[in-house]
Phi, psi and omega in degrees: 000318178302319181301311181301316182297309185295310181297317178301314179296318182294320179295316178298317179302313182295320178296321176296318178300322178294324178292317176297318179299319180294317177298315179296322179298313179301315179297311182301315180295328176290341178268358180101016180292155177241151180255138178233168175068028184289335185292331182259349188301316182297329179288325177295315178299313178301321178300316182290322175297316180293330176301309181294322177296315180296316180299312177301312182298314183295315182295316182285317185296317183264004179051051185281152176226164182299146178284171177305328181266027184300330181294327176296311181295321179294319177300312177300317181296316179296321176298319176299324179291322175297317180295322178300313180297322178298318178297311179298318180292324179293322180278336180058232180292349180273349181286141177198158174278341178263166173270100182231123182237143180258112183303135180085352180289155174272139179292138177288129179231050177228171182063216182290346178288353173289331188248335183218141186291320185230063183299327182296324177293324175296323178293314179302316180300318178299314181297317182294338177268312190284320181302314177294323180297332177301337182237018178065025181269074186295322178302311180296317181299313183290309183302311186281338171293317179293316179297324180291323176300316176298314182297319180290331176295335175271310190290313185299313177299324178293317179295315181296320176300313180298318180293318179298320183284336189242346186229192177270019184307314182299318179292316182298320182259017176047051183267143171270160182304000000 
């Protein structure tokens, strides 16, 4: 029962986030924003869809149940959700699932972005590991943690390049060419 509730809530949360991202994308593009990193975006979306499919399949096929320390995993997951909301609220209309930058805009340096450049990616990495561990789905936890590392190795440099070229990102983070 716990599995159904958690997975259902997370899927609804992700769908709402996609609606928010779509709304933010329309607004940003109406302000002259440009999109970068389009070549990998569909693979990132596919990875996340496959994550949920793998988690569902692994839990059902092997009839998995939460481990004795499930409350620890749930606590970490809930903290990650609070952090996720903090990230989205901090970026406001600039938050998106795509790499969309507004030329000439100032980089957001509030909330968790005061201390870390890409806190949302750290949160996603935490979720991709902890959510499967909450249900003993080790295959999904390992596979998608590795796939996410590969995806972030592609995505983060593309995002940083777009931000450096279009915003004050280089100055804010004291980056050299």
